[in-house]
C-alpha positions as a Markdown table, in Angstrom:
| # | Residue | x | y | z |
|---|---|---|---|---|
| 1 | Met | 24.4 | -18.2 | 51.0 |
| 2 | Gln | 27.0 | -16.0 | 52.4 |
| 3 | Thr | 26.4 | -12.3 | 51.6 |
| 4 | Thr | 28.7 | -10.5 | 54.2 |
| 5 | Asn | 32.0 | -12.3 | 53.8 |
| 6 | Gly | 33.3 | -10.6 | 50.6 |
| 7 | Ser | 32.4 | -13.5 | 48.3 |
| 8 | Phe | 29.0 | -12.2 | 47.3 |
| 9 | Asp | 30.1 | -10.1 | 44.3 |
| 10 | Ile | 31.3 | -10.0 | 40.7 |
| 11 | Gln | 34.7 | -11.7 | 40.2 |
| 12 | Thr | 36.3 | -12.1 | 36.8 |
| 13 | Asn | 33.1 | -11.3 | 35.0 |
| 14 | Gln | 31.1 | -13.8 | 37.0 |
| 15 | Phe | 28.5 | -13.3 | 39.8 |
| 16 | Gly | 29.1 | -15.6 | 42.7 |
| 17 | Phe | 28.8 | -16.4 | 46.4 |
| 18 | Asn | 29.8 | -18.9 | 49.0 |
| 19 | Leu | 27.5 | -21.7 | 50.1 |
| 20 | Asp | 28.0 | -22.8 | 53.7 |
| 21 | Trp | 25.9 | -25.6 | 55.3 |
| 22 | Ala | 26.3 | -29.0 | 56.9 |
| 23 | Gly | 28.9 | -31.2 | 55.3 |
| 24 | Gly | 27.5 | -34.1 | 53.2 |
| 25 | Gln | 24.3 | -32.2 | 52.3 |
| 26 | Thr | 23.1 | -31.6 | 48.8 |
| 27 | Val | 22.2 | -28.1 | 47.7 |
| 28 | Val | 20.6 | -26.9 | 44.5 |
| 29 | Val | 21.0 | -23.3 | 43.3 |
| 30 | Glu | 18.1 | -22.3 | 41.1 |
| 31 | Ala | 17.7 | -19.1 | 39.0 |
| 32 | Cys | 14.7 | -17.3 | 37.4 |
| 33 | Thr | 14.3 | -14.0 | 35.6 |
| 34 | Asn | 10.8 | -13.0 | 36.7 |
| 35 | Leu | 9.7 | -13.2 | 40.3 |
| 36 | Gly | 6.1 | -12.2 | 39.3 |
| 37 | Asn | 5.9 | -15.5 | 37.3 |
| 38 | Pro | 8.9 | -17.5 | 38.4 |
| 39 | Asp | 10.2 | -20.4 | 36.4 |
| 40 | Trp | 13.0 | -21.7 | 38.6 |
| 41 | Gln | 15.7 | -23.5 | 36.7 |
| 42 | Pro | 18.5 | -25.4 | 38.4 |
| 43 | Val | 21.9 | -24.0 | 37.6 |
| 44 | Leu | 24.0 | -26.0 | 40.1 |
| 45 | Thr | 23.6 | -29.2 | 42.2 |
| 46 | Asn | 26.4 | -29.8 | 44.6 |
| 47 | Val | 27.2 | -32.0 | 47.6 |
| 48 | Leu | 28.9 | -29.9 | 50.2 |
| 49 | Thr | 31.5 | -32.5 | 51.2 |
| 50 | Thr | 33.4 | -30.0 | 53.4 |
| 51 | Gly | 30.3 | -27.9 | 54.3 |
| 52 | Ser | 31.1 | -25.1 | 51.8 |
| 53 | Ala | 31.5 | -24.4 | 48.1 |
| 54 | Tyr | 31.7 | -21.4 | 45.9 |
| 55 | Phe | 28.9 | -20.8 | 43.3 |
| 56 | Ser | 29.5 | -18.7 | 40.2 |
| 57 | Asp | 27.2 | -17.9 | 37.3 |
| 58 | Pro | 29.1 | -17.0 | 34.1 |
| 59 | Gln | 25.8 | -16.5 | 32.3 |
| 60 | Trp | 24.5 | -13.8 | 34.6 |
| 61 | Met | 25.3 | -11.0 | 32.1 |
| 62 | Asn | 22.9 | -12.6 | 29.6 |
| 63 | Tyr | 19.9 | -11.5 | 31.6 |
| 64 | Pro | 18.6 | -8.1 | 32.5 |
| 65 | Gly | 17.8 | -9.5 | 36.0 |
| 66 | Arg | 18.4 | -12.9 | 37.5 |
| 67 | Phe | 17.3 | -14.1 | 40.9 |
| 68 | Tyr | 18.7 | -17.0 | 42.9 |
| 69 | Arg | 17.4 | -19.4 | 45.5 |
| 70 | Leu | 18.8 | -22.4 | 47.3 |
| 71 | Arg | 17.0 | -25.6 | 48.2 |
| 72 | Ser | 17.9 | -29.0 | 49.4 |
| 73 | Pro | 16.2 | -31.9 | 47.5 |
């Protein structure tokens, strides 16, 4: 998850960020609304064919707080 390259922000009413990792790898972006009692739900599964992809969450404004994590299955 890139946080310093300018892609980690709100663009066109969507929160988003770049994913950069090894090409051909699968990455799952999960979200939850409560870190004290997390119920992580997948919001994107993507194979990084070129080693990078852009993730955006158009639903982010529907929650008072939303947290994200990345994992590889």
